[in-house]
TIMI-2910 file (N, C-alpha, C, CB; in pm, 1 decimal, decimal comma, always signed):
<rs>
+----------+----------+----------+----------+----------+----------+----------+----------+----------+----------+----------+----------+------+
!      n_x !      n_y !      n_z !     ca_x !     ca_y !     ca_z !      c_x !      c_y !      c_z !     cb_x !     cb_y !     cb_z ! resn !
+----------+----------+----------+----------+----------+----------+----------+----------+----------+----------+----------+----------+------+
! +11623,6 ! +12815,1 ! +11373,0 ! +11617,5 ! +12677,6 ! +11332,1 ! +11488,5 ! +12611,2 ! +11378,0 ! +11736,4 ! +12603,0 ! +11385,0 !  Unk !
! +11488,5 ! +12481,9 ! +11380,7 ! +11368,5 ! +12406,4 ! +11413,4 ! +11323,4 ! +12428,9 ! +11557,3 ! +11392,2 ! +12259,4 ! +11389,9 !  Unk !
! +11416,0 ! +12450,8 ! +11647,7 ! +11379,1 ! +12474,2 ! +11787,6 ! +11302,7 ! +12605,7 ! +11799,8 ! +11504,9 ! +12476,0 ! +11878,3 !  Unk !
! +11356,7 ! +12711,5 ! +11740,6 ! +11288,5 ! +12840,9 ! +11745,6 ! +11154,3 ! +12838,4 ! +11674,5 ! +11375,9 ! +12948,0 ! +11684,8 !  Unk !
! +11148,7 ! +12770,1 ! +11560,2 ! +11023,1 ! +12760,2 ! +11485,8 ! +10919,2 ! +12682,5 ! +11566,3 ! +11046,3 ! +12692,5 ! +11349,3 !  Unk !
! +10963,0 ! +12577,4 ! +11634,5 ! +10870,5 ! +12498,4 ! +11717,0 ! +10816,8 ! +12580,2 ! +11833,2 ! +10939,7 ! +12372,6 ! +11769,9 !  Unk !
! +10906,1 ! +12652,7 ! +11899,6 ! +10862,3 ! +12737,9 ! +12010,8 ! +10763,0 ! +12842,0 ! +11961,2 ! +10983,2 ! +12807,1 ! +12078,0 !  Unk !
! +10793,6 ! +12904,9 ! +11848,5 ! +10703,9 ! +13005,8 ! +11792,6 ! +10567,6 ! +12946,3 ! +11757,7 ! +10766,5 ! +13069,1 ! +11668,3 !  Unk !
! +10567,0 ! +12826,7 ! +11701,7 ! +10442,2 ! +12759,9 ! +11664,8 ! +10352,7 ! +12737,5 ! +11786,8 ! +10472,0 ! +12626,1 ! +11596,4 !  Unk !
! +10410,6 ! +12682,9 ! +11892,3 ! +10329,9 ! +12652,5 ! +12010,4 ! +10291,9 ! +12778,6 ! +12087,5 ! +10405,0 ! +12557,0 ! +12102,0 !  Unk !
! +10375,8 ! +12880,9 ! +12086,3 ! +10338,0 ! +13008,7 ! +12146,7 ! +10221,0 ! +13071,5 ! +12069,4 ! +10459,4 ! +13105,5 ! +12149,6 !  Unk !
! +10224,7 ! +13062,8 ! +11937,5 ! +10115,4 ! +13115,8 ! +11855,7 !  +9984,3 ! +13042,0 ! +11884,1 ! +10150,6 ! +13105,3 ! +11706,5 !  Unk !
!  +9992,5 ! +12910,7 ! +11906,9 !  +9870,7 ! +12835,3 ! +11940,3 !  +9811,0 ! +12880,6 ! +12073,3 !  +9901,2 ! +12685,1 ! +11945,8 !  Unk !
!  +9896,9 ! +12940,4 ! +12159,6 !  +9849,9 ! +12992,2 ! +12288,6 !  +9806,7 ! +13138,2 ! +12279,7 !  +9959,1 ! +12977,7 ! +12393,5 !  Unk !
!  +9812,8 ! +13196,1 ! +12160,0 !  +9766,9 ! +13332,8 ! +12141,8 !  +9876,1 ! +13437,7 ! +12128,5 !  +9681,3 ! +13368,9 ! +12253,6 !  Unk !
! +10000,5 ! +13399,9 ! +12144,7 ! +10111,3 ! +13495,2 ! +12130,2 ! +10133,4 ! +13524,3 ! +11982,0 ! +10242,3 ! +13439,8 ! +12195,5 !  Unk !
! +10206,9 ! +13629,8 ! +11954,4 ! +10241,7 ! +13665,8 ! +11817,1 ! +10394,2 ! +13670,5 ! +11804,5 ! +10177,9 ! +13803,3 ! +11776,8 !  Unk !
! +10458,5 ! +13553,0 ! +11802,6 ! +10604,9 ! +13548,5 ! +11798,2 ! +10658,8 ! +13598,0 ! +11664,2 ! +10654,2 ! +13406,3 ! +11824,5 !  Unk !
! +10779,1 ! +13646,8 ! +11667,5 ! +10849,6 ! +13691,3 ! +11548,1 ! +10978,0 ! +13610,0 ! +11537,0 ! +10879,7 ! +13845,2 ! +11553,1 !  Unk !
! +10997,3 ! +13545,2 ! +11423,3 ! +11118,2 ! +13465,5 ! +11400,2 ! +11212,6 ! +13546,8 ! +11313,5 ! +11084,5 ! +13327,9 ! +11332,8 !  Unk !
! +11335,6 ! +13558,8 ! +11357,4 ! +11437,9 ! +13630,0 ! +11281,8 ! +11550,3 ! +13531,6 ! +11251,8 ! +11491,0 ! +13755,4 ! +11360,4 !  Unk !
! +11579,3 ! +13511,8 ! +11124,1 ! +11687,6 ! +13422,9 ! +11081,6 ! +11802,9 ! +13507,9 ! +11030,7 ! +11639,5 ! +13322,9 ! +10971,6 !  Unk !
! +11923,6 ! +13465,3 ! +11060,1 ! +12040,7 ! +13540,8 ! +11017,9 ! +12056,6 ! +13542,7 ! +10865,8 ! +12165,2 ! +13482,9 ! +11081,8 !  Unk !
! +12032,5 ! +13428,2 ! +10800,6 ! +12056,9 ! +13424,7 ! +10656,3 ! +11939,2 ! +13371,9 ! +10574,0 ! +12177,1 ! +13340,5 ! +10628,7 !  Unk !
! +11844,3 ! +13302,2 ! +10631,9 ! +11730,7 ! +13251,5 ! +10556,8 ! +11671,9 ! +13127,7 ! +10621,8 ! +11771,3 ! +13220,8 ! +10414,5 !  Unk !
! +11553,4 ! +13090,6 ! +10577,1 ! +11483,4 ! +12975,8 ! +10633,1 ! +11558,4 ! +12847,6 ! +10598,0 ! +11337,6 ! +12969,8 ! +10581,4 !  Unk !
! +11578,4 ! +12763,3 ! +10697,0 ! +11643,6 ! +12632,5 ! +10681,3 ! +11783,4 ! +12643,0 ! +10620,6 ! +11557,7 ! +12542,1 ! +10594,7 !  Unk !
! +11856,1 ! +12750,2 ! +10652,7 ! +11987,4 ! +12770,2 ! +10590,7 ! +12100,6 ! +12701,9 ! +10667,0 ! +12016,5 ! +12917,7 ! +10579,5 !  Unk !
! +12074,2 ! +12651,2 ! +10787,3 ! +12179,1 ! +12585,1 ! +10864,8 ! +12139,6 ! +12440,7 ! +10895,1 ! +12206,5 ! +12662,0 ! +10995,9 !  Unk !
! +12178,8 ! +12387,0 ! +11006,6 ! +12164,8 ! +12242,9 ! +11032,0 ! +12020,1 ! +12194,1 ! +11032,4 ! +12228,2 ! +12208,9 ! +11163,6 !  Unk !
! +11923,6 ! +12275,6 ! +11077,0 ! +11784,2 ! +12229,1 ! +11077,1 ! +11734,4 ! +12199,8 ! +10936,1 ! +11693,8 ! +12333,1 ! +11143,2 !  Unk !
! +11787,2 ! +12269,9 ! +10838,4 ! +11745,2 ! +12249,8 ! +10700,2 ! +11823,5 ! +12143,5 ! +10627,1 ! +11756,2 ! +12376,8 ! +10626,0 !  Unk !
! +11922,3 ! +12085,0 ! +10691,6 ! +12008,1 ! +11987,0 ! +10624,2 ! +11981,9 ! +11842,6 ! +10664,8 ! +12150,9 ! +12019,4 ! +10651,3 !  Unk !
! +11909,0 ! +11820,9 ! +10773,1 ! +11884,0 ! +11685,7 ! +10822,2 ! +11788,9 ! +11609,3 ! +10732,1 ! +11828,3 ! +11690,5 ! +10962,5 !  Unk !
! +11807,9 ! +11479,4 ! +10725,9 ! +11721,3 ! +11394,8 ! +10643,1 ! +11583,2 ! +11377,1 ! +10704,5 ! +11785,5 ! +11258,9 ! +10622,0 !  Unk !
! +11572,8 ! +11395,0 ! +10834,9 ! +11442,4 ! +11385,8 ! +10899,1 ! +11398,8 ! +11244,3 ! +10932,1 ! +11340,8 ! +11448,4 ! +10812,5 !  Unk !
! +11489,2 ! +11148,4 ! +10933,2 ! +11451,9 ! +11010,9 ! +10965,3 ! +11426,5 ! +10996,9 ! +11114,4 ! +11561,4 ! +10912,8 ! +10920,3 !  Unk !
! +11314,4 ! +10938,7 ! +11149,2 ! +11277,9 ! +10917,8 ! +11288,2 ! +11213,6 ! +10780,1 ! +11301,0 ! +11182,0 ! +11029,7 ! +11339,0 !  Unk !
! +11274,0 ! +10693,6 ! +11378,3 ! +11222,9 ! +10557,6 ! +11396,3 ! +11134,8 ! +10550,1 ! +11520,3 ! +11339,0 ! +10456,7 ! +11407,1 !  Unk !
! +11028,7 ! +10472,6 ! +11512,7 ! +10934,4 ! +10460,0 ! +11624,1 ! +10993,9 ! +10386,1 ! +11742,5 ! +10809,5 ! +10389,2 ! +11578,3 !  Unk !
! +11052,3 ! +10270,7 ! +11719,1 ! +11088,0 ! +10184,5 ! +11832,4 ! +11236,1 ! +10146,7 ! +11840,5 ! +11007,2 ! +10059,8 ! +11825,8 !  Unk !
! +11322,5 ! +10210,7 ! +11768,8 ! +11463,3 ! +10172,3 ! +11769,1 ! +11533,4 ! +10211,8 ! +11898,2 ! +11534,4 ! +10235,0 ! +11651,3 !  Unk !
! +11472,2 ! +10295,1 ! +11979,7 ! +11532,4 ! +10337,3 ! +12106,4 ! +11455,5 ! +10286,0 ! +12227,5 ! +11540,6 ! +10488,1 ! +12112,0 !  Unk !
! +11368,2 ! +10189,2 ! +12207,2 ! +11281,0 ! +10144,7 ! +12316,2 ! +11355,2 ! +10098,2 ! +12441,0 ! +11194,1 ! +10033,9 ! +12267,8 !  Unk !
! +11470,9 ! +10040,8 ! +12426,6 ! +11543,9 !  +9988,7 ! +12543,6 ! +11652,4 ! +10085,4 ! +12589,9 ! +11606,6 !  +9852,6 ! +12511,0 !  Unk !
! +11633,4 ! +10211,8 ! +12562,5 ! +11732,6 ! +10310,4 ! +12604,3 ! +11663,2 ! +10418,5 ! +12687,3 ! +11805,0 ! +10372,9 ! +12481,0 !  Unk !
! +11740,2 ! +10500,3 ! +12756,2 ! +11680,4 ! +10607,1 ! +12836,6 ! +11598,5 ! +10707,0 ! +12755,1 ! +11788,3 ! +10680,5 ! +12910,2 !  Unk !
! +11627,5 ! +10720,3 ! +12625,0 ! +11553,1 ! +10815,7 ! +12542,8 ! +11433,0 ! +10752,4 ! +12471,3 ! +11645,9 ! +10877,6 ! +12440,5 !  Unk !
! +11404,8 ! +10626,6 ! +12501,7 ! +11293,3 ! +10556,8 ! +12437,5 ! +11160,9 ! +10631,5 ! +12444,9 ! +11276,7 ! +10422,5 ! +12499,5 !  Unk !
! +11116,1 ! +10673,6 ! +12563,6 ! +10989,6 ! +10747,6 ! +12571,8 ! +10991,9 ! +10878,6 ! +12492,1 ! +10957,1 ! +10777,5 ! +12717,2 !  Unk !
! +11104,9 ! +10947,7 ! +12494,0 ! +11117,5 ! +11072,3 ! +12417,9 ! +11109,1 ! +11044,7 ! +12267,6 ! +11250,6 ! +11143,4 ! +12451,9 !  Unk !
! +11173,6 ! +10938,2 ! +12221,5 ! +11169,7 ! +10903,1 ! +12079,4 ! +11027,9 ! +10869,1 ! +12035,7 ! +11263,2 ! +10785,1 ! +12050,6 !  Unk !
! +10955,4 ! +10793,6 ! +12116,3 ! +10817,0 ! +10759,4 ! +12082,5 ! +10727,4 ! +10883,6 ! +12080,1 ! +10761,8 ! +10657,1 ! +12182,7 !  Unk !
! +10747,4 ! +10974,1 ! +12176,2 ! +10667,6 ! +11097,7 ! +12178,7 ! +10700,7 ! +11184,6 ! +12058,1 ! +10692,5 ! +11176,5 ! +12309,5 !  Unk !
! +10826,6 ! +11189,4 ! +12020,2 ! +10868,2 ! +11267,0 ! +11903,9 ! +10805,4 ! +11211,3 ! +11777,1 ! +11020,8 ! +11268,0 ! +11891,5 !  Unk !
! +10803,7 ! +11078,9 ! +11765,0 ! +10740,8 ! +11013,9 ! +11649,5 ! +10593,1 ! +11052,0 ! +11641,7 ! +10756,4 ! +10859,8 ! +11658,0 !  Unk !
! +10524,6 ! +11046,4 ! +11755,2 ! +10382,7 ! +11080,9 ! +11761,7 ! +10361,6 ! +11228,6 ! +11726,4 ! +10326,1 ! +11050,7 ! +11902,4 !  Unk !
! +10447,8 ! +11314,6 ! +11777,4 ! +10435,3 ! +11457,4 ! +11751,5 ! +10454,7 ! +11488,5 ! +11603,1 ! +10536,6 ! +11535,5 ! +11835,4 !  Unk !
! +10546,3 ! +11420,1 ! +11537,3 ! +10564,6 ! +11441,3 ! +11393,4 ! +10436,0 ! +11407,9 ! +11317,9 ! +10681,8 ! +11355,6 ! +11340,1 !  Unk !
! +10367,8 ! +11301,4 ! +11356,0 ! +10241,7 ! +11265,8 ! +11290,6 ! +10135,5 ! +11372,4 ! +11317,5 ! +10192,4 ! +11127,8 ! +11339,3 !  Unk !
! +10128,7 ! +11422,3 ! +11440,6 ! +10032,1 ! +11527,5 ! +11474,2 ! +10056,8 ! +11653,7 ! +11391,9 ! +10039,0 ! +11560,6 ! +11624,1 !  Unk !
! +10182,1 ! +11691,1 ! +11375,3 ! +10214,4 ! +11809,2 ! +11295,1 ! +10182,1 ! +11786,9 ! +11147,9 ! +10361,9 ! +11845,6 ! +11311,1 !  Unk !
! +10204,6 ! +11665,7 ! +11098,5 ! +10168,5 ! +11633,3 ! +10960,3 ! +10017,4 ! +11642,7 ! +10941,2 ! +10218,4 ! +11492,3 ! +10922,6 !  Unk !
!  +9941,7 ! +11598,0 ! +11039,8 !  +9795,7 ! +11608,6 ! +11032,6 !  +9751,9 ! +11754,9 ! +11035,0 !  +9730,2 ! +11531,7 ! +11148,8 !  Unk !
!  +9818,8 ! +11834,1 ! +11116,9 !  +9782,8 ! +11976,0 ! +11131,3 !  +9814,6 ! +12057,2 ! +11005,8 !  +9855,8 ! +12036,4 ! +11250,7 !  Unk !
!  +9933,7 ! +12036,3 ! +10948,8 !  +9978,2 ! +12117,1 ! +10835,4 !  +9953,3 ! +12053,1 ! +10699,7 ! +10123,2 ! +12145,9 ! +10849,3 !  Unk !
!  +9925,5 ! +11923,3 ! +10698,8 !  +9911,0 ! +11850,0 ! +10573,8 ! +10040,8 ! +11780,2 ! +10539,9 !  +9868,8 ! +11943,6 ! +10459,8 !  Unk !
! +10040,0 ! +11648,9 ! +10544,2 ! +10162,5 ! +11570,9 ! +10524,3 ! +10230,6 ! +11605,0 ! +10392,2 ! +10131,2 ! +11421,8 ! +10529,3 !  Unk !
! +10153,5 ! +11614,7 ! +10285,7 ! +10213,0 ! +11643,5 ! +10154,8 ! +10271,4 ! +11784,7 ! +10151,5 ! +10108,0 ! +11627,0 ! +10043,1 !  Unk !
! +10203,5 ! +11875,9 ! +10216,0 ! +10248,8 ! +12015,8 ! +10218,2 ! +10386,4 ! +12030,3 ! +10284,0 ! +10146,6 ! +12103,0 ! +10292,1 !  Unk !
! +10411,9 ! +11951,1 ! +10388,3 ! +10539,3 ! +11964,1 ! +10459,7 ! +10638,2 ! +11851,4 ! +10425,5 ! +10514,0 ! +11965,9 ! +10609,8 !  Unk !
! +10601,5 ! +11764,1 ! +10333,6 ! +10692,9 ! +11658,7 ! +10290,8 ! +10706,1 ! +11542,9 ! +10388,4 ! +10826,3 ! +11716,8 ! +10267,3 !  Unk !
! +10601,6 ! +11521,0 ! +10468,7 ! +10605,1 ! +11411,9 ! +10567,1 ! +10553,3 ! +11284,2 ! +10502,6 ! +10520,9 ! +11447,4 ! +10693,5 !  Unk !
! +10622,9 ! +11175,8 ! +10526,6 ! +10573,1 ! +11044,5 ! +10483,0 ! +10629,0 ! +10937,7 ! +10575,0 ! +10612,0 ! +11015,2 ! +10334,7 !  Unk !
! +10544,1 ! +10841,4 ! +10605,1 ! +10586,0 ! +10729,4 ! +10690,4 ! +10632,1 ! +10614,9 ! +10602,4 ! +10470,4 ! +10683,4 ! +10784,3 !  Unk !
! +10738,4 ! +10551,1 ! +10645,2 ! +10793,9 ! +10436,9 ! +10572,9 ! +10811,5 ! +10320,8 ! +10668,7 ! +10928,6 ! +10473,1 ! +10505,9 !  Unk !
! +10795,7 ! +10200,9 ! +10618,4 ! +10828,1 ! +10081,8 ! +10695,6 ! +10974,1 ! +10048,5 ! +10671,5 ! +10735,8 !  +9961,9 ! +10657,5 !  Unk !
! +11046,3 ! +10022,8 ! +10777,4 ! +11189,5 !  +9993,0 ! +10767,4 ! +11220,9 !  +9863,1 ! +10838,8 ! +11273,8 ! +10107,8 ! +10826,2 !  Unk !
! +11329,2 !  +9803,2 ! +10797,5 ! +11378,2 !  +9681,4 ! +10860,6 ! +11521,0 !  +9708,7 ! +10906,7 ! +11371,6 !  +9558,2 ! +10762,4 !  Unk !
! +11550,7 !  +9666,8 ! +11026,9 ! +11686,5 !  +9679,4 ! +11078,4 ! +11748,5 !  +9541,2 ! +11083,6 ! +11688,3 !  +9746,9 ! +11218,7 !  Unk !
! +11868,0 !  +9527,7 ! +11030,9 ! +11938,0 !  +9399,2 ! +11038,6 ! +12084,8 !  +9425,8 ! +11071,9 ! +11924,5 !  +9318,8 ! +10904,1 !  Unk !
! +12144,8 !  +9328,6 ! +11134,4 ! +12286,1 !  +9341,6 ! +11168,3 ! +12350,9 !  +9203,6 ! +11163,4 ! +12304,4 !  +9406,6 ! +11308,6 !  Unk !
! +12481,2 !  +9205,0 ! +11155,6 ! +12556,3 !  +9079,5 ! +11154,4 ! +12655,4 !  +9082,3 ! +11269,2 ! +12629,3 !  +9057,5 ! +11017,9 !  Unk !
! +12678,0 !  +8967,6 ! +11326,9 ! +12773,7 !  +8958,8 ! +11436,7 ! +12742,1 !  +8842,4 ! +11526,6 ! +12775,4 !  +9087,2 ! +11517,0 !  Unk !
! +12821,0 !  +8826,4 ! +11629,2 ! +12803,9 !  +8714,8 ! +11720,9 ! +12720,4 !  +8748,1 ! +11842,9 ! +12936,4 !  +8665,8 ! +11764,6 !  Unk !
! +12688,9 !  +8875,8 ! +11862,5 ! +12612,4 !  +8916,8 ! +11978,3 ! +12463,9 !  +8910,4 ! +11945,6 ! +12652,7 !  +9058,4 ! +12023,4 !  Unk !
! +12385,6 !  +8832,5 ! +12021,1 ! +12241,9 !  +8824,7 ! +11992,7 ! +12171,5 !  +8958,1 ! +12019,1 ! +12177,3 !  +8714,5 ! +12077,1 !  Unk !
! +12072,2 !  +8986,5 ! +11936,9 ! +11991,3 !  +9106,3 ! +11956,9 ! +11898,9 !  +9085,4 ! +12076,0 ! +11909,7 !  +9140,3 ! +11829,4 !  Unk !
! +11872,9 !  +9189,1 ! +12148,6 ! +11780,9 !  +9178,3 ! +12263,5 ! +11647,4 !  +9236,2 ! +12229,4 ! +11837,4 !  +9248,5 ! +12386,6 !  Unk !
+----------+----------+----------+----------+----------+----------+----------+----------+----------+----------+----------+----------+------+
</rs>
């Protein structure tokens, strides 16, 4: 899946020659089914905020490396809204 592919990618950048073996095919399980939505700042006030921001940055770096169109990467502007009596922080 994506974890193994990521490890192989970074090992290859260090000079290793990793071999990826998939049981049934590329992107045939959960890594190939996700929509891939990643928000820049929606987790800023949570313990995973720094990780989310780094992940967002890393996705852009990979798009630059491989070609955004080639891998289907595109950035979108989104708006978050909610209704209720609790004020947003």
